[in-house]
N, C-alpha and C positions, 0 to 999 in steps of 0.2 A: 504494500500500500504506500510505502514511503517513496517508491521509485517514481510514481507519477508526479508528486510535488517537486522532487529533485529535477525531473526532466523539464517541468514547466519553468523552474528557476533557471536552469541552464539555457533554455530557449530565450528567456528574457535577458539574461546576461549577454548572450551572443548578439541579440538584436541591438542592445544598448551599445555594444562595442562597434557594430557596423554603422550605427547612426553617428557615433562620435567620430569614426574614421571619415565618414562622408562630410561631416561638418568641418573637420579640420583639414580635409584634402583640398585646400584652396589653390588656385592657379593664378597666373599673372594676367589673364585676359581682361578681367574686370579692372584691375589696377591700371593696365595700359589704356583701356577705353576711357576711364575717368581722367587719366593724365592728358589724353588727347582732347577731351572736352574742355579741360582747364586751359590748355594751350589755345584752343579755338576761341575761348572767351577772351583771352589776352589779345589775340589778333584783332578781334572785333572792336575791342576798346581802343586799341592803337589807331585803327582806321577811323573811328568816330572822333577821337580827341585830337590826335596829331594830324590826321587827314590821309589822303590817298591821291595818287596820280592815276589818271585813267586815259587810255587811248583806245578808241574804237573805230572800226571801219565796217561799213555795210554796203552791200550791193544787191539791189532788188529790181533791176531792169527786167523787162519781159523777155529779152533775148539773151540774157547772161545768166550764168549759174548763180543762184541766190546764195549769199554767204553773209554771216554776221560774226565778227570777231572782236573780242574785248581783251585788252591787256591792262591789268590793274596791279599797282605796286604800292607798298607801304613799308615803312621801317622806322623804328625809333627806339631809344633807350627809355624804358618806363618802369616805374616801381609804384608800389602802393595799391595793387589790385587785390581785392578781397573776394574770395569765393563764399557766397552766403548760402547756397543750396546746391546739393549734388543728388541726383536721382539716377538710379541704374535699373534698366530693364534686363533681367537675367535671361529671359527667353530670347530676346532679340539682340542681346549684347549691345545695347545702346545706352550711353551715359549722357546725361543732360545736366548742365549746371548754369546758374546765374551768379552774377557778381557785380561789383561796382568799383569805382575809383573816385575819391574825393580830390578835386583838382586844385592845384596851386598855380605856380608859374610853369608854363610849357612853351616849347618852341615848336610851332606847327610846321606842316609840310612846305609852306611858303617861306620858311625861315624867320617868321615873326615870333617875337616873345609875347605871349598873352598871359594876363593875370586873371585868375578865377578866384572867387571867394564864395564859400558855401554852395558850391556846385557839385553835384554827385551824378555821375554818368553810369547807367546800368546797361548791361549787355548779357548775352547768353552764349553758350558753347555746346557743341555736340561732339561725340566721339564714339568710334566702334572699331573693333579689330576683325569683325566678321564681314566678308565680301558681300553677302546677301543683304546686309543692312546698310551698305554704303550708298546705293543709288538715291534714296530719298534725301540723305544728308548732302550728297553732291548736288542734287537739284536745288536744295535750299541755299547752298553756297552760290550756285549759278544765279539764283534769283537776287541775291544780295549784290553780286557784281553787276548784274543788269540794272539794278536800282541805282547803283553808283553812276553808271553810264547815263541813265535816264535823267538823273539829277543834274549832272554836268551839262547835258544837252539842253535842258530846260533853262538853266540859269546862265551858263556861259555861252551857249549856242553851239551850233554844228554847221560845218561847211557842206553844202550840197553841190554836187556836180552832175549835170544831166546832159545827155546827147541822144538824139533819135534821128533815124533816117527812114524815109518812106519811098518806095518805088512802085509805081502803078497802083497806088492806093493800098499797098501792102506794107505793113511795118516790117522792115528788114533789120533794123538795129535799134535797140532801146537800152540805154545805160542810165541807171539811177543810183548814185552812190552818195554816201554820207561819211563824215569824219568828225570825230570829237577828240579834243586834246585839252585837258584841264587838270588843275590841282584844286581839290575841294577838301575842306575840313569843317568840323562842327555838325555833321549829319548824325542822326541817331534813329534807332528803331523804337517806336513807342510801345509801351506795354509788353516788355520782353518776357515776363513770367509765364510759365506754361499754363497756369490756371487763370490768367487774366481773361475777363469776358470779351474784351476787344483787343485780342492779341495782335501784335504787328507782324506776325509771321505764321506760316503754316503751309498746309497742302489742301488742294481742292479734291473733289471726288475722283478725278481722273489720276491723281497722284502728282500732278504738277505743283511746284512750290510757288509761293508768293512771299514777298517781303515789302512792307510799307516803310518808306524812308522819309524822314522829315528833316528840314534844314532851315536855319535862320539865315536868310540871304545876306545879312550884314556880315556874315563870316565866310566869305568865299572870294577867291581870287582866280584869275585865269593862269595859264601856264607861265606867263611872263611876270607874275606877281602883281598885276594891276587890279585894283579894286573894281568889282563888277557893278555896273549901274543897272539895277533892276527895279522897275516901277510897279511891281505887283505886291501881293501881300508879303509881310515879313516872313511868315512861316509857309514854306512850300512843301508839298507832299507828292511823292511819286510812288509807283508800285512796280517792283521788279518781278520777273517771271523766270522760272527754271524748270526744265524737263528732266525726267529720269532716263528716257530712251531717245536715241537719235534715229528718227524714221527717215531722214533725208540722206544718210550716209550712203555713199556709192556701194553697190553690191560688188562682191568679189568677182574677178574675171571668170566668165563662163557660167555664172550663176544668175538665175532670174532676179529681177529687181526686188530688193527688199529681203532677199533670202540670205541668211548667214551660212557660209560654208565652213563646216567643221573640219579642220585639218589635223586635229589631234586625236590619236587613238588612246582610248582609256583601257588599261588592263593592269593586273597585278604584276609588280616587278619583284624579283628575288633579292630584295635589299633587306638585310637583317636589322630592322629598327627595334627599339625597345618595346613597341606595342605588340610585337609578334610573340613575346614571351611574358606571360603574366607573372611568373615567379622569378625573383631575382636569383641569379646563379644557375639558371637552367642550362643544361648541357648544350654545347655548340652544335650546330647542324653537322651531320656527317659529311666528310670530304669525299666527293665522288672521284674515284680514280680515273685517270685518262689513259687511253691506250698509247703505248709508246710508238713513236714514229719509226717504222722499219728503216734500217740502214740500206743504202743503195749498194748493191753488189757490183764489184768491178767486173766488167766484161772483158 
């Protein structure tokens, strides 16, 4: 009769040990994702406070291949950024954080020293080490860069170049290109917290990302450092967009349009990794002998 309680106790002890092992068997994926989110937060704050330089070119003529390219750069020495919230989705391996910086004297991207007092700038950051979780985060970053370009084009302006040719009432050539070159600072995303009712970023039902960007137009210069004269409202808002998939990328040679050609063969390789042996110190795989090469007989 005593064997049954002892067996139950043994099962409970084994289960407790397995649970403890699972709880303590932590890896570095979460730590790296959270570090990436923190780094993304710092980048976003630098771009908001110090500013960024943006250069974009677009071509959308009816007879030319459509293309839209943006190059954005930012860089500064900054300190005093505080992380106030860190959230981690274990199933998706996505880390999200919010933080802020209390501003003092800073030198912006135009080389100006600016003094702030009692000004706190908030931002967010995302991070993941899992490839399947990166597309929506990449779309969100693309939306922010697009918002930077839209803001520069709206405030600083854009250069438009157009050329068209018609022969016998038929359009034979149509070029419509734009160019933006500016340095902007002081822009910010309103309501960055993930639980904000009117959040300034997110994704729509199709998975495309959006970012709302606001700017006090009194804090903007063009690429030459000249103050911009803008006779609209002091606070200007634009919306940037970003997509997860590229539907316009050229198909591989010999493949129908829009079809991805898979050139990689997936199979198991005889590489002895640690995952192949559950127990430490397991015997090495047997060595397969090779047949000796017969010597050539002299004729």
